[in-house]
Backbone atoms as SQL, in Angstrom:
CREATE TABLE atoms (id INTEGER PRIMARY KEY, chain TEXT, resi INTEGER, resn TEXT, atom TEXT, x REAL, y REAL, z REAL);
INSERT INTO atoms VALUES
  (1, 'A', 1, 'MET', 'N', 76.145, 112.935, 111.197),
  (2, 'A', 1, 'MET', 'CA', 76.715, 111.448, 111.095),
  (3, 'A', 1, 'MET', 'C', 77.955, 111.569, 112.024),
  (4, 'A', 2, 'SER', 'N', 78.335, 111.109, 112.872),
  (5, 'A', 2, 'SER', 'CA', 79.338, 111.129, 113.638),
  (6, 'A', 2, 'SER', 'C', 80.878, 110.982, 113.059),
  (7, 'A', 3, 'THR', 'N', 81.899, 111.505, 113.324),
  (8, 'A', 3, 'THR', 'CA', 83.234, 111.235, 112.907),
  (9, 'A', 3, 'THR', 'C', 83.706, 109.773, 113.219),
  (10, 'A', 4, 'SER', 'N', 83.451, 109.188, 114.426),
  (11, 'A', 4, 'SER', 'CA', 83.577, 107.766, 114.477),
  (12, 'A', 4, 'SER', 'C', 83.172, 106.657, 113.380),
  (13, 'A', 5, 'THR', 'N', 81.883, 107.197, 112.854),
  (14, 'A', 5, 'THR', 'CA', 81.553, 106.197, 112.324),
  (15, 'A', 5, 'THR', 'C', 81.863, 106.282, 110.747),
  (16, 'A', 6, 'THR', 'N', 82.148, 107.565, 110.421),
  (17, 'A', 6, 'THR', 'CA', 82.730, 107.554, 108.983),
  (18, 'A', 6, 'THR', 'C', 84.306, 107.588, 108.692),
  (19, 'A', 7, 'ARG', 'N', 85.176, 107.777, 109.655),
  (20, 'A', 7, 'ARG', 'CA', 86.584, 107.893, 109.720),
  (21, 'A', 7, 'ARG', 'C', 87.322, 106.640, 110.571),
  (22, 'A', 8, 'ILE', 'N', 88.321, 106.389, 110.122),
  (23, 'A', 8, 'ILE', 'CA', 88.899, 105.427, 110.428),
  (24, 'A', 8, 'ILE', 'C', 90.296, 105.585, 111.083),
  (25, 'A', 9, 'ILE', 'N', 90.980, 105.037, 112.139),
  (26, 'A', 9, 'ILE', 'CA', 92.289, 105.449, 112.171),
  (27, 'A', 9, 'ILE', 'C', 93.353, 104.164, 111.890),
  (28, 'A', 10, 'SER', 'N', 94.076, 104.692, 111.320),
  (29, 'A', 10, 'SER', 'CA', 94.987, 103.304, 110.686),
  (30, 'A', 10, 'SER', 'C', 96.538, 104.058, 110.540),
  (31, 'A', 11, 'PRO', 'N', 97.531, 103.181, 110.557),
  (32, 'A', 11, 'PRO', 'CA', 98.649, 103.525, 110.523),
  (33, 'A', 11, 'PRO', 'C', 99.210, 104.260, 109.189),
  (34, 'A', 12, 'GLY', 'N', 99.921, 104.854, 109.323),
  (35, 'A', 12, 'GLY', 'CA', 100.346, 105.938, 108.023),
  (36, 'A', 12, 'GLY', 'C', 100.724, 104.835, 106.781),
  (37, 'A', 13, 'LYS', 'N', 101.405, 104.069, 107.264),
  (38, 'A', 13, 'LYS', 'CA', 102.338, 103.197, 106.101),
  (39, 'A', 13, 'LYS', 'C', 101.205, 102.268, 105.754),
  (40, 'A', 14, 'LEU', 'N', 100.207, 101.976, 106.182),
  (41, 'A', 14, 'LEU', 'CA', 99.154, 101.246, 105.898),
  (42, 'A', 14, 'LEU', 'C', 97.920, 101.855, 104.679),
  (43, 'A', 15, 'VAL', 'N', 97.952, 102.955, 105.359),
  (44, 'A', 15, 'VAL', 'CA', 97.226, 104.018, 104.198),
  (45, 'A', 15, 'VAL', 'C', 97.631, 104.056, 103.208),
  (46, 'A', 16, 'TRP', 'N', 99.042, 104.620, 102.914),
  (47, 'A', 16, 'TRP', 'CA', 99.910, 104.585, 101.831),
  (48, 'A', 16, 'TRP', 'C', 99.994, 103.476, 101.056),
  (49, 'A', 17, 'ALA', 'N', 100.007, 102.090, 101.409),
  (50, 'A', 17, 'ALA', 'CA', 99.785, 101.013, 100.765),
  (51, 'A', 17, 'ALA', 'C', 98.784, 100.742, 100.009),
  (52, 'A', 18, 'GLY', 'N', 97.533, 101.086, 100.887),
  (53, 'A', 18, 'GLY', 'CA', 96.269, 100.779, 100.075),
  (54, 'A', 18, 'GLY', 'C', 95.789, 101.912, 99.129),
  (55, 'A', 19, 'ILE', 'N', 96.518, 102.988, 99.471),
  (56, 'A', 19, 'ILE', 'CA', 96.236, 104.068, 98.194),
  (57, 'A', 19, 'ILE', 'C', 97.033, 103.703, 97.131),
  (58, 'A', 20, 'LEU', 'N', 98.198, 102.971, 97.175),
  (59, 'A', 20, 'LEU', 'CA', 98.970, 102.527, 96.009),
  (60, 'A', 20, 'LEU', 'C', 98.664, 101.547, 95.136),
  (61, 'A', 21, 'LEU', 'N', 98.125, 100.513, 96.301),
  (62, 'A', 21, 'LEU', 'CA', 97.365, 99.125, 95.549),
  (63, 'A', 21, 'LEU', 'C', 96.313, 99.487, 94.856),
  (64, 'A', 22, 'ILE', 'N', 95.210, 100.424, 95.413),
  (65, 'A', 22, 'ILE', 'CA', 94.041, 100.814, 94.934),
  (66, 'A', 22, 'ILE', 'C', 94.489, 101.411, 93.750),
  (67, 'A', 23, 'ALA', 'N', 95.165, 102.313, 93.441),
  (68, 'A', 23, 'ALA', 'CA', 95.328, 103.360, 92.401),
  (69, 'A', 23, 'ALA', 'C', 96.174, 102.203, 91.028),
  (70, 'A', 24, 'VAL', 'N', 96.677, 101.277, 91.832),
  (71, 'A', 24, 'VAL', 'CA', 97.550, 100.205, 90.827),
  (72, 'A', 24, 'VAL', 'C', 96.341, 99.491, 90.031),
  (73, 'A', 25, 'VAL', 'N', 95.316, 99.209, 90.825),
  (74, 'A', 25, 'VAL', 'CA', 94.330, 98.397, 90.210),
  (75, 'A', 25, 'VAL', 'C', 93.526, 99.161, 89.122),
  (76, 'A', 26, 'GLY', 'N', 93.239, 100.526, 89.659),
  (77, 'A', 26, 'GLY', 'CA', 92.569, 101.405, 88.585),
  (78, 'A', 26, 'GLY', 'C', 93.392, 101.634, 87.412),
  (79, 'A', 27, 'LEU', 'N', 94.968, 101.937, 87.141),
  (80, 'A', 27, 'LEU', 'CA', 95.911, 101.817, 86.409),
  (81, 'A', 27, 'LEU', 'C', 95.764, 100.671, 85.574),
  (82, 'A', 28, 'ILE', 'N', 95.609, 99.659, 85.850),
  (83, 'A', 28, 'ILE', 'CA', 95.829, 98.632, 85.041),
  (84, 'A', 28, 'ILE', 'C', 94.565, 98.294, 84.224),
  (85, 'A', 29, 'HIS', 'N', 93.443, 98.883, 84.688),
  (86, 'A', 29, 'HIS', 'CA', 92.019, 98.952, 84.103),
  (87, 'A', 29, 'HIS', 'C', 92.033, 99.946, 83.188),
  (88, 'A', 30, 'LEU', 'N', 92.504, 101.234, 83.447),
  (89, 'A', 30, 'LEU', 'CA', 92.557, 102.238, 82.360),
  (90, 'A', 30, 'LEU', 'C', 93.278, 101.726, 81.678),
  (91, 'A', 31, 'ILE', 'N', 94.557, 101.191, 81.332),
  (92, 'A', 31, 'ILE', 'CA', 95.385, 100.412, 80.341),
  (93, 'A', 31, 'ILE', 'C', 94.933, 99.719, 79.246),
  (94, 'A', 32, 'GLU', 'N', 93.805, 98.897, 80.030),
  (95, 'A', 32, 'GLU', 'CA', 93.734, 97.932, 79.262),
  (96, 'A', 32, 'GLU', 'C', 91.805, 98.124, 78.565),
  (97, 'A', 33, 'ALA', 'N', 91.198, 99.370, 78.893),
  (98, 'A', 33, 'ALA', 'CA', 90.321, 99.774, 79.045),
  (99, 'A', 33, 'ALA', 'C', 89.801, 99.671, 77.159),
  (100, 'A', 34, 'SER', 'N', 90.831, 100.243, 76.388),
  (101, 'A', 34, 'SER', 'CA', 90.496, 100.213, 74.900),
  (102, 'A', 34, 'SER', 'C', 90.464, 99.102, 74.380),
  (103, 'A', 35, 'GLU', 'N', 91.356, 98.346, 74.603),
  (104, 'A', 35, 'GLU', 'CA', 91.424, 96.864, 74.109),
  (105, 'A', 35, 'GLU', 'C', 90.328, 96.025, 74.491),
  (106, 'A', 36, 'GLU', 'N', 89.722, 96.222, 75.872),
  (107, 'A', 36, 'GLU', 'CA', 88.632, 95.685, 76.301),
  (108, 'A', 36, 'GLU', 'C', 87.325, 96.163, 75.127),
  (109, 'A', 37, 'LEU', 'N', 87.418, 97.168, 75.116),
  (110, 'A', 37, 'LEU', 'CA', 86.189, 97.601, 74.281),
  (111, 'A', 37, 'LEU', 'C', 86.158, 97.042, 72.869),
  (112, 'A', 38, 'GLU', 'N', 87.235, 96.858, 72.247),
  (113, 'A', 38, 'GLU', 'CA', 87.103, 96.275, 71.133),
  (114, 'A', 38, 'GLU', 'C', 86.807, 94.658, 71.119),
  (115, 'A', 39, 'GLU', 'N', 86.852, 94.124, 72.182),
  (116, 'A', 39, 'GLU', 'CA', 86.344, 93.011, 72.585),
  (117, 'A', 39, 'GLU', 'C', 84.865, 92.653, 72.589),
  (118, 'A', 40, 'ALA', 'N', 84.451, 93.485, 73.293),
  (119, 'A', 40, 'ALA', 'CA', 82.884, 93.749, 73.778),
  (120, 'A', 40, 'ALA', 'C', 82.360, 94.972, 74.551),
  (121, 'A', 41, 'THR', 'N', 81.554, 95.573, 73.777),
  (122, 'A', 41, 'THR', 'CA', 81.323, 96.804, 73.968),
  (123, 'A', 41, 'THR', 'C', 80.858, 97.078, 75.394),
  (124, 'A', 42, 'TYR', 'N', 80.618, 96.449, 76.523),
  (125, 'A', 42, 'TYR', 'CA', 80.629, 96.477, 77.580),
  (126, 'A', 42, 'TYR', 'C', 81.817, 96.518, 78.467),
  (127, 'A', 43, 'LEU', 'N', 82.877, 95.977, 78.035),
  (128, 'A', 43, 'LEU', 'CA', 83.953, 95.929, 78.920),
  (129, 'A', 43, 'LEU', 'C', 84.832, 97.055, 79.135),
  (130, 'A', 44, 'GLY', 'N', 84.697, 97.727, 77.893),
  (131, 'A', 44, 'GLY', 'CA', 85.724, 99.422, 78.098),
  (132, 'A', 44, 'GLY', 'C', 84.761, 99.838, 78.899),
  (133, 'A', 45, 'PRO', 'N', 83.745, 100.453, 78.969),
  (134, 'A', 45, 'PRO', 'CA', 82.858, 101.181, 80.129),
  (135, 'A', 45, 'PRO', 'C', 83.320, 100.647, 81.652),
  (136, 'A', 46, 'LEU', 'N', 83.281, 99.393, 81.629),
  (137, 'A', 46, 'LEU', 'CA', 83.085, 98.673, 83.050),
  (138, 'A', 46, 'LEU', 'C', 84.941, 98.833, 83.534),
  (139, 'A', 47, 'PHE', 'N', 85.764, 98.521, 82.600),
  (140, 'A', 47, 'PHE', 'CA', 87.276, 98.952, 82.845),
  (141, 'A', 47, 'PHE', 'C', 87.411, 100.252, 83.024),
  (142, 'A', 48, 'LEU', 'N', 86.587, 101.322, 82.613),
  (143, 'A', 48, 'LEU', 'CA', 86.575, 102.670, 82.829),
  (144, 'A', 48, 'LEU', 'C', 86.031, 103.071, 84.355),
  (145, 'A', 49, 'ALA', 'N', 84.945, 102.400, 84.618),
  (146, 'A', 49, 'ALA', 'CA', 84.416, 102.518, 85.675),
  (147, 'A', 49, 'ALA', 'C', 85.396, 101.954, 87.041),
  (148, 'A', 50, 'ASN', 'N', 86.141, 101.218, 86.960),
  (149, 'A', 50, 'ASN', 'CA', 86.617, 100.786, 87.479),
  (150, 'A', 50, 'ASN', 'C', 87.721, 101.725, 88.269),
  (151, 'A', 51, 'PHE', 'N', 88.241, 102.243, 86.985),
  (152, 'A', 51, 'PHE', 'CA', 89.792, 103.277, 86.943),
  (153, 'A', 51, 'PHE', 'C', 88.920, 104.238, 88.114),
  (154, 'A', 52, 'GLY', 'N', 87.482, 104.855, 87.354),
  (155, 'A', 52, 'GLY', 'CA', 86.841, 105.991, 88.439),
  (156, 'A', 52, 'GLY', 'C', 86.912, 105.396, 89.875),
  (157, 'A', 53, 'GLY', 'N', 86.171, 104.567, 89.828),
  (158, 'A', 53, 'GLY', 'CA', 86.036, 103.749, 91.472),
  (159, 'A', 53, 'GLY', 'C', 87.234, 103.642, 92.026),
  (160, 'A', 54, 'ALA', 'N', 88.404, 103.128, 91.326),
  (161, 'A', 54, 'ALA', 'CA', 89.652, 103.007, 92.293),
  (162, 'A', 54, 'ALA', 'C', 90.325, 104.472, 92.750),
  (163, 'A', 55, 'GLY', 'N', 90.040, 105.508, 91.818),
  (164, 'A', 55, 'GLY', 'CA', 90.382, 106.915, 92.216),
  (165, 'A', 55, 'GLY', 'C', 89.724, 107.297, 93.367),
  (166, 'A', 56, 'ALA', 'N', 88.258, 107.285, 93.271),
  (167, 'A', 56, 'ALA', 'CA', 87.282, 107.471, 94.459),
  (168, 'A', 56, 'ALA', 'C', 88.076, 107.077, 95.747),
  (169, 'A', 57, 'ALA', 'N', 88.115, 105.853, 95.837),
  (170, 'A', 57, 'ALA', 'CA', 88.794, 104.917, 96.699),
  (171, 'A', 57, 'ALA', 'C', 90.037, 105.682, 97.327),
  (172, 'A', 58, 'ALA', 'N', 90.921, 105.925, 96.556),
  (173, 'A', 58, 'ALA', 'CA', 92.091, 106.158, 96.796),
  (174, 'A', 58, 'ALA', 'C', 91.933, 107.602, 97.760),
  (175, 'A', 59, 'ILE', 'N', 91.210, 108.587, 97.189),
  (176, 'A', 59, 'ILE', 'CA', 90.757, 110.049, 97.592),
  (177, 'A', 59, 'ILE', 'C', 90.223, 109.470, 99.156),
  (178, 'A', 60, 'GLY', 'N', 89.209, 108.844, 99.154),
  (179, 'A', 60, 'GLY', 'CA', 88.693, 108.318, 100.648),
  (180, 'A', 60, 'GLY', 'C', 89.641, 107.780, 101.472),
  (181, 'A', 61, 'ILE', 'N', 90.216, 106.976, 101.134),
  (182, 'A', 61, 'ILE', 'CA', 91.503, 106.366, 101.875),
  (183, 'A', 61, 'ILE', 'C', 92.398, 107.714, 102.582),
  (184, 'A', 62, 'TYR', 'N', 93.125, 108.101, 101.476),
  (185, 'A', 62, 'TYR', 'CA', 93.432, 109.304, 101.860),
  (186, 'A', 62, 'TYR', 'C', 93.156, 110.214, 102.734),
  (187, 'A', 63, 'ARG', 'N', 92.018, 110.615, 102.567),
  (188, 'A', 63, 'ARG', 'CA', 91.142, 111.520, 103.616),
  (189, 'A', 63, 'ARG', 'C', 90.538, 110.725, 105.089),
  (190, 'A', 64, 'ASN', 'N', 90.970, 109.433, 104.985),
  (191, 'A', 64, 'ASN', 'CA', 90.726, 108.384, 106.161),
  (192, 'A', 64, 'ASN', 'C', 89.251, 108.107, 106.380),
  (193, 'A', 65, 'TYR', 'N', 88.687, 108.005, 105.209),
  (194, 'A', 65, 'TYR', 'CA', 87.105, 107.697, 105.476),
  (195, 'A', 65, 'TYR', 'C', 87.066, 106.083, 105.157),
  (196, 'A', 66, 'ARG', 'N', 86.158, 105.609, 106.277),
  (197, 'A', 66, 'ARG', 'CA', 85.875, 104.270, 106.045),
  (198, 'A', 66, 'ARG', 'C', 84.906, 103.942, 104.731),
  (199, 'A', 67, 'TRP', 'N', 84.601, 104.318, 103.962),
  (200, 'A', 67, 'TRP', 'CA', 83.758, 104.087, 102.704),
  (201, 'A', 67, 'TRP', 'C', 84.874, 104.007, 101.700),
  (202, 'A', 68, 'GLY', 'N', 85.941, 104.545, 102.023),
  (203, 'A', 68, 'GLY', 'CA', 87.287, 104.739, 100.810),
  (204, 'A', 68, 'GLY', 'C', 87.644, 103.220, 100.794),
  (205, 'A', 69, 'TRP', 'N', 87.749, 102.842, 101.871),
  (206, 'A', 69, 'TRP', 'CA', 88.469, 101.094, 102.051),
  (207, 'A', 69, 'TRP', 'C', 87.094, 100.189, 101.534),
  (208, 'A', 70, 'GLY', 'N', 85.959, 100.564, 101.706),
  (209, 'A', 70, 'GLY', 'CA', 84.669, 99.404, 101.434),
  (210, 'A', 70, 'GLY', 'C', 84.965, 99.598, 99.921),
  (211, 'A', 71, 'LEU', 'N', 84.649, 100.845, 99.334),
  (212, 'A', 71, 'LEU', 'CA', 84.603, 101.380, 97.771),
  (213, 'A', 71, 'LEU', 'C', 85.802, 100.419, 97.060),
  (214, 'A', 72, 'GLY', 'N', 87.097, 100.630, 97.798),
  (215, 'A', 72, 'GLY', 'CA', 88.222, 99.663, 97.111),
  (216, 'A', 72, 'GLY', 'C', 88.210, 98.493, 97.258),
  (217, 'A', 73, 'ALA', 'N', 87.466, 97.741, 98.311),
  (218, 'A', 73, 'ALA', 'CA', 87.411, 96.523, 98.504),
  (219, 'A', 73, 'ALA', 'C', 86.267, 96.262, 97.161),
  (220, 'A', 74, 'LEU', 'N', 85.309, 96.428, 97.164),
  (221, 'A', 74, 'LEU', 'CA', 84.285, 96.759, 96.148),
  (222, 'A', 74, 'LEU', 'C', 85.281, 96.383, 94.757),
  (223, 'A', 75, 'VAL', 'N', 85.825, 97.467, 94.352),
  (224, 'A', 75, 'VAL', 'CA', 86.349, 97.770, 93.327),
  (225, 'A', 75, 'VAL', 'C', 87.241, 96.406, 92.924),
  (226, 'A', 76, 'ALA', 'N', 88.235, 96.607, 93.765),
  (227, 'A', 76, 'ALA', 'CA', 89.115, 95.284, 93.727),
  (228, 'A', 76, 'ALA', 'C', 88.523, 94.110, 93.897),
  (229, 'A', 77, 'GLY', 'N', 87.725, 93.426, 94.829),
  (230, 'A', 77, 'GLY', 'CA', 87.330, 92.211, 94.815),
  (231, 'A', 77, 'GLY', 'C', 86.277, 92.021, 93.080),
  (232, 'A', 78, 'GLY', 'N', 85.494, 93.180, 92.766),
  (233, 'A', 78, 'GLY', 'CA', 84.742, 92.702, 91.642),
  (234, 'A', 78, 'GLY', 'C', 85.484, 92.231, 90.614),
  (235, 'A', 79, 'ALA', 'N', 86.525, 93.153, 90.515),
  (236, 'A', 79, 'ALA', 'CA', 87.805, 93.151, 89.461),
  (237, 'A', 79, 'ALA', 'C', 88.182, 91.620, 89.422),
  (238, 'A', 80, 'PHE', 'N', 88.562, 90.882, 90.339),
  (239, 'A', 80, 'PHE', 'CA', 89.383, 90.194, 91.079),
  (240, 'A', 80, 'PHE', 'C', 88.113, 88.818, 90.142),
  (241, 'A', 81, 'ALA', 'N', 86.970, 89.092, 90.880),
  (242, 'A', 81, 'ALA', 'CA', 85.911, 88.022, 90.537),
  (243, 'A', 81, 'ALA', 'C', 85.586, 87.936, 89.249),
  (244, 'A', 82, 'GLY', 'N', 85.639, 89.151, 88.258),
  (245, 'A', 82, 'GLY', 'CA', 85.474, 89.338, 87.086),
  (246, 'A', 82, 'GLY', 'C', 86.602, 88.628, 86.214),
  (247, 'A', 83, 'TYR', 'N', 87.405, 88.586, 86.575),
  (248, 'A', 83, 'TYR', 'CA', 88.923, 87.932, 85.786),
  (249, 'A', 83, 'TYR', 'C', 88.712, 86.659, 86.144),
  (250, 'A', 84, 'VAL', 'N', 88.351, 86.012, 87.229),
  (251, 'A', 84, 'VAL', 'CA', 88.090, 84.332, 87.312),
  (252, 'A', 84, 'VAL', 'C', 86.979, 84.172, 87.083),
  (253, 'A', 85, 'ILE', 'N', 86.060, 85.015, 86.290),
  (254, 'A', 85, 'ILE', 'CA', 84.685, 84.217, 85.831),
  (255, 'A', 85, 'ILE', 'C', 85.404, 84.194, 84.200),
  (256, 'A', 86, 'SER', 'N', 85.787, 85.582, 83.734),
  (257, 'A', 86, 'SER', 'CA', 86.389, 85.554, 82.356),
  (258, 'A', 86, 'SER', 'C', 87.189, 84.166, 82.082),
  (259, 'A', 87, 'CYS', 'N', 87.850, 83.708, 83.168),
  (260, 'A', 87, 'CYS', 'CA', 89.139, 82.414, 82.674),
  (261, 'A', 87, 'CYS', 'C', 88.529, 81.335, 83.123),
  (262, 'A', 88, 'THR', 'N', 87.273, 81.070, 83.594),
  (263, 'A', 88, 'THR', 'CA', 86.608, 79.579, 84.123),
  (264, 'A', 88, 'THR', 'C', 85.343, 79.465, 83.065),
  (265, 'A', 89, 'ILE', 'N', 84.217, 80.525, 83.495),
  (266, 'A', 89, 'ILE', 'CA', 82.938, 80.062, 82.444),
  (267, 'A', 89, 'ILE', 'C', 83.218, 80.808, 81.359),
  (268, 'A', 90, 'GLY', 'N', 83.652, 82.035, 81.446),
  (269, 'A', 90, 'GLY', 'CA', 83.802, 82.976, 80.093),
  (270, 'A', 90, 'GLY', 'C', 82.544, 84.439, 80.370),
  (271, 'A', 91, 'LEU', 'N', 82.838, 85.745, 79.869),
  (272, 'A', 91, 'LEU', 'CA', 81.697, 86.623, 80.043),
  (273, 'A', 91, 'LEU', 'C', 80.746, 86.500, 78.747),
  (274, 'A', 92, 'PRO', 'N', 79.554, 87.066, 79.125),
  (275, 'A', 92, 'PRO', 'CA', 78.882, 87.056, 77.708),
  (276, 'A', 92, 'PRO', 'C', 79.221, 87.471, 76.626),
  (277, 'A', 93, 'GLY', 'N', 79.242, 86.700, 75.384),
  (278, 'A', 93, 'GLY', 'CA', 79.803, 87.136, 74.288),
  (279, 'A', 93, 'GLY', 'C', 81.479, 86.755, 73.982),
  (280, 'A', 94, 'LEU', 'N', 81.803, 86.431, 75.055),
  (281, 'A', 94, 'LEU', 'CA', 83.485, 86.133, 74.658),
  (282, 'A', 94, 'LEU', 'C', 83.770, 84.848, 74.937),
  (283, 'A', 95, 'PRO', 'N', 85.036, 84.577, 74.449),
  (284, 'A', 95, 'PRO', 'CA', 85.717, 83.256, 74.756),
  (285, 'A', 95, 'PRO', 'C', 86.076, 82.955, 76.285),
  (286, 'A', 96, 'VAL', 'N', 86.233, 81.910, 76.624),
  (287, 'A', 96, 'VAL', 'CA', 86.945, 81.858, 77.986),
  (288, 'A', 96, 'VAL', 'C', 88.510, 82.711, 77.706),
  (289, 'A', 97, 'GLU', 'N', 89.240, 83.008, 78.646),
  (290, 'A', 97, 'GLU', 'CA', 90.188, 83.871, 78.433),
  (291, 'A', 97, 'GLU', 'C', 91.359, 83.299, 79.019),
  (292, 'A', 98, 'GLU', 'N', 92.499, 83.151, 78.726),
  (293, 'A', 98, 'GLU', 'CA', 93.883, 82.872, 78.818),
  (294, 'A', 98, 'GLU', 'C', 94.263, 83.315, 80.445),
  (295, 'A', 99, 'TRP', 'N', 94.151, 82.407, 81.295),
  (296, 'A', 99, 'TRP', 'CA', 94.840, 82.429, 82.837),
  (297, 'A', 99, 'TRP', 'C', 96.080, 83.291, 82.897),
  (298, 'A', 100, 'LEU', 'N', 96.913, 82.763, 82.515),
  (299, 'A', 100, 'LEU', 'CA', 98.665, 83.773, 82.377),
  (300, 'A', 100, 'LEU', 'C', 98.808, 84.498, 81.700),
  (301, 'A', 101, 'GLU', 'N', 97.954, 85.871, 81.169),
  (302, 'A', 101, 'GLU', 'CA', 97.967, 86.937, 80.650),
  (303, 'A', 101, 'GLU', 'C', 98.869, 87.771, 81.669),
  (304, 'A', 102, 'PRO', 'N', 99.527, 88.423, 81.517),
  (305, 'A', 102, 'PRO', 'CA', 100.746, 89.275, 82.330),
  (306, 'A', 102, 'PRO', 'C', 100.192, 90.104, 83.282),
  (307, 'A', 103, 'LEU', 'N', 99.514, 90.970, 82.585),
  (308, 'A', 103, 'LEU', 'CA', 98.897, 92.230, 83.125),
  (309, 'A', 103, 'LEU', 'C', 97.320, 91.685, 84.042),
  (310, 'A', 104, 'GLY', 'N', 96.814, 90.694, 83.612),
  (311, 'A', 104, 'GLY', 'CA', 95.400, 89.979, 84.156),
  (312, 'A', 104, 'GLY', 'C', 96.635, 89.333, 85.769),
  (313, 'A', 105, 'VAL', 'N', 97.430, 88.798, 85.282),
  (314, 'A', 105, 'VAL', 'CA', 97.757, 87.882, 86.775),
  (315, 'A', 105, 'VAL', 'C', 98.591, 89.430, 87.490),
  (316, 'A', 106, 'LEU', 'N', 98.994, 90.202, 87.325),
  (317, 'A', 106, 'LEU', 'CA', 99.488, 91.501, 87.917),
  (318, 'A', 106, 'LEU', 'C', 98.145, 91.891, 88.700),
  (319, 'A', 107, 'SER', 'N', 97.247, 92.027, 87.905),
  (320, 'A', 107, 'SER', 'CA', 96.036, 92.731, 88.290),
  (321, 'A', 107, 'SER', 'C', 95.335, 92.069, 89.456),
  (322, 'A', 108, 'LEU', 'N', 95.042, 90.343, 89.583),
  (323, 'A', 108, 'LEU', 'CA', 95.084, 89.672, 90.331),
  (324, 'A', 108, 'LEU', 'C', 95.777, 89.899, 91.755),
  (325, 'A', 109, 'LEU', 'N', 97.410, 89.674, 91.575),
  (326, 'A', 109, 'LEU', 'CA', 98.092, 90.305, 92.763),
  (327, 'A', 109, 'LEU', 'C', 97.555, 91.240, 93.610),
  (328, 'A', 110, 'VAL', 'N', 97.769, 92.117, 92.726),
  (329, 'A', 110, 'VAL', 'CA', 97.473, 93.711, 93.295),
  (330, 'A', 110, 'VAL', 'C', 96.039, 93.539, 93.910),
  (331, 'A', 111, 'GLU', 'N', 94.775, 93.475, 93.462),
  (332, 'A', 111, 'GLU', 'CA', 93.644, 93.222, 93.795),
  (333, 'A', 111, 'GLU', 'C', 93.663, 92.323, 95.255),
  (334, 'A', 112, 'ALA', 'N', 94.435, 91.128, 95.318),
  (335, 'A', 112, 'ALA', 'CA', 94.131, 90.420, 96.464),
  (336, 'A', 112, 'ALA', 'C', 95.108, 91.105, 97.533),
  (337, 'A', 113, 'LEU', 'N', 96.308, 91.442, 97.384),
  (338, 'A', 113, 'LEU', 'CA', 97.034, 92.605, 98.185),
  (339, 'A', 113, 'LEU', 'C', 95.895, 93.313, 98.887),
  (340, 'A', 114, 'PHE', 'N', 95.322, 94.193, 98.046),
  (341, 'A', 114, 'PHE', 'CA', 94.478, 95.098, 98.549),
  (342, 'A', 114, 'PHE', 'C', 93.438, 94.627, 99.314),
  (343, 'A', 115, 'VAL', 'N', 92.462, 93.786, 99.032),
  (344, 'A', 115, 'VAL', 'CA', 91.484, 93.150, 99.687),
  (345, 'A', 115, 'VAL', 'C', 92.224, 92.756, 101.168),
  (346, 'A', 116, 'GLY', 'N', 93.314, 92.169, 101.169),
  (347, 'A', 116, 'GLY', 'CA', 93.886, 91.591, 102.132),
  (348, 'A', 116, 'GLY', 'C', 94.152, 92.728, 103.037),
  (349, 'A', 117, 'LEU', 'N', 94.746, 93.735, 102.912),
  (350, 'A', 117, 'LEU', 'CA', 95.160, 95.120, 103.734),
  (351, 'A', 117, 'LEU', 'C', 93.981, 95.511, 104.278),
  (352, 'A', 118, 'CYS', 'N', 92.762, 95.624, 103.308),
  (353, 'A', 118, 'CYS', 'CA', 91.580, 95.997, 103.970),
  (354, 'A', 118, 'CYS', 'C', 90.978, 95.148, 104.802),
  (355, 'A', 119, 'LEU', 'N', 90.948, 93.867, 105.006),
  (356, 'A', 119, 'LEU', 'CA', 90.429, 93.138, 105.960),
  (357, 'A', 119, 'LEU', 'C', 91.463, 93.197, 107.058),
  (358, 'A', 120, 'MET', 'N', 92.984, 93.414, 107.127),
  (359, 'A', 120, 'MET', 'CA', 93.788, 93.559, 107.639),
  (360, 'A', 120, 'MET', 'C', 93.358, 94.899, 108.619),
  (361, 'A', 121, 'ILE', 'N', 92.717, 95.878, 107.722),
  (362, 'A', 121, 'ILE', 'CA', 92.857, 97.169, 108.471),
  (363, 'A', 121, 'ILE', 'C', 91.401, 97.017, 109.522),
  (364, 'A', 122, 'PHE', 'N', 90.493, 96.354, 109.191),
  (365, 'A', 122, 'PHE', 'CA', 89.091, 96.222, 109.879),
  (366, 'A', 122, 'PHE', 'C', 89.016, 95.160, 110.935),
  (367, 'A', 123, 'VAL', 'N', 89.534, 94.347, 110.425),
  (368, 'A', 123, 'VAL', 'CA', 89.607, 93.290, 111.404),
  (369, 'A', 123, 'VAL', 'C', 90.375, 93.167, 112.912),
  (370, 'A', 124, 'ARG', 'N', 91.721, 94.069, 112.823),
  (371, 'A', 124, 'ARG', 'CA', 92.451, 94.313, 113.763),
  (372, 'A', 124, 'ARG', 'C', 91.785, 95.308, 114.746),
  (373, 'A', 125, 'PRO', 'N', 91.337, 96.312, 114.264),
  (374, 'A', 125, 'PRO', 'CA', 90.805, 97.031, 115.657),
  (375, 'A', 125, 'PRO', 'C', 89.443, 96.635, 116.150),
  (376, 'A', 126, 'ALA', 'N', 88.945, 95.657, 115.354),
  (377, 'A', 126, 'ALA', 'CA', 87.727, 95.038, 116.225),
  (378, 'A', 126, 'ALA', 'C', 88.343, 93.955, 117.231),
  (379, 'A', 127, 'LYS', 'N', 89.406, 93.093, 116.885),
  (380, 'A', 127, 'LYS', 'CA', 90.282, 92.329, 117.572),
  (381, 'A', 127, 'LYS', 'C', 90.732, 92.905, 119.005),
  (382, 'A', 128, 'GLU', 'N', 91.470, 94.249, 118.545),
  (383, 'A', 128, 'GLU', 'CA', 92.023, 94.888, 119.543),
  (384, 'A', 128, 'GLU', 'C', 91.062, 95.305, 120.596),
  (385, 'A', 129, 'ALA', 'N', 89.611, 95.994, 120.381),
  (386, 'A', 129, 'ALA', 'CA', 88.766, 96.419, 121.086),
  (387, 'A', 129, 'ALA', 'C', 88.333, 95.354, 121.849),
  (388, 'A', 130, 'ARG', 'N', 88.003, 94.059, 121.262),
  (389, 'A', 130, 'ARG', 'CA', 87.692, 92.789, 122.005),
  (390, 'A', 130, 'ARG', 'C', 88.378, 92.695, 123.205),
  (391, 'A', 131, 'MET', 'N', 89.692, 92.533, 123.025),
  (392, 'A', 131, 'MET', 'CA', 90.895, 92.118, 124.272),
  (393, 'A', 131, 'MET', 'C', 91.137, 93.354, 124.772),
  (394, 'A', 132, 'GLY', 'N', 90.651, 94.666, 124.592),
  (395, 'A', 132, 'GLY', 'CA', 90.757, 95.751, 125.447),
  (396, 'A', 132, 'GLY', 'C', 89.996, 95.763, 126.215);
């Protein structure tokens, strides 16, 4: 595998912003894992998996690997979708959740910011390549 397909070049501040955002996503889910385990036995392990995936993504981003951003987008996007589903139609075996739970709103914000940053990182180089 060549370096050009596995690594990306991106400005340092954007990399650190990505690392910080995905780390916050993981920490929020780690904090909530025990509470969610009490609600439904499948939620606690999913929240812990989110934490682990966010940690792996942060390491990948730090090492400038493309897969770190992809994994982070999957972790953040999946968590965002899960929250929206839990507040609209509900998750299996649980009632529909409250939209304005403070940690949930913070999580949505951080997840959306990470996905937006990820898109900016990947779309900008493609756009520059077409123009150059």
